[in-house]
N, C-alpha and C positions, 0 to 999 in steps of 0.2 A: 464594860464590854460595849464596844461601839458597833451598832448595827445600823445600816442604812437601808432604806426601803427603795427598791428599784421598781419602776413602773413596768418593766419588761419581764418581771418574774413569772407571770402567768404564761407568757409566750415561751419563755425558756422551759417551764415545766411541761407545756404541751409538746415542745420539741424533744425533750428527754423521753417523754412517754412514747412518742412516735418512734424514736430510735430503739427503745426497748422492745416495742411491739414488732418493729421490723426485724430485729435480731431474733426475737422469739419465733416469729413465723418462718424466717429463713432457717433457723435451727431445726424447727419441726419438719419443714419440707425436706431438709437434708436427711434427717433421721428416718422419715417415713418413706423415702425413695428407695425401692428395692433394686432398681436398675443401675444405680450408681455404686461403683465399688468403694470400699471404705477409704482407700488411699486417695481417691479423687475427692471425696468429701473432706478429707484432711487438708488437701491443697486449697480447696475452696474456702475452708474455714480460716486457714492462715492468710490467704489473700484478703479476705474481708477484714481480719484484724489489722493487717498492715495498712490497708486502705484507710481504716478508721484512724489509726495513729497518724498517718500522713495528713489527713484532713484536719485533725486537731492541731497539728503543727502549722499548717498553712493558716488556719484561722488565728492562732496565737501570734504568729509573726506578722500578719496583717494588722492585728490589733496593736502590737507593739510599735509598728511603723506609724500607725495613725496617732497613737498617743505621743510618740516622739515628735511628730510634726506639729501636733497641737501645743506641746510644751515649747517648741522652738518659736512658734507663732506668738505665744503669750509673752515670751521673753522679748521678742522683737517689738511687740506692741508696747510693752512697758518701757523699753529703751526709747522708742519714738516719743512716747508721752513725756518721759523725763527730759528729752532734748527740747520738746516744745515748751515745757515749763521753764527750762533754763533760758530759752530765747525770749520768752515773754517776760521773764523776771528781770532781764537786763535793762538798766536805765538807758534812755536814749540821750 
């Protein structure tokens, strides 16, 4: 089993705890609010869930684009290095 240690794991854990706390407090406020009808609470809940899914997708696609750009840059760097080695290895 290959496990890699990430230095950002504490920050990620704090962010996850923050998201859980925000959802908990929001759910509690919707549950405790007597002035808001149940149908409105349902629409708010659906909106929050869909917003969360959209944000996850945005972050995922931005991460995919960044990793793709990094991969392309590494390939170009390797190609340029190979070309330089070929030019320097040619006898004059």
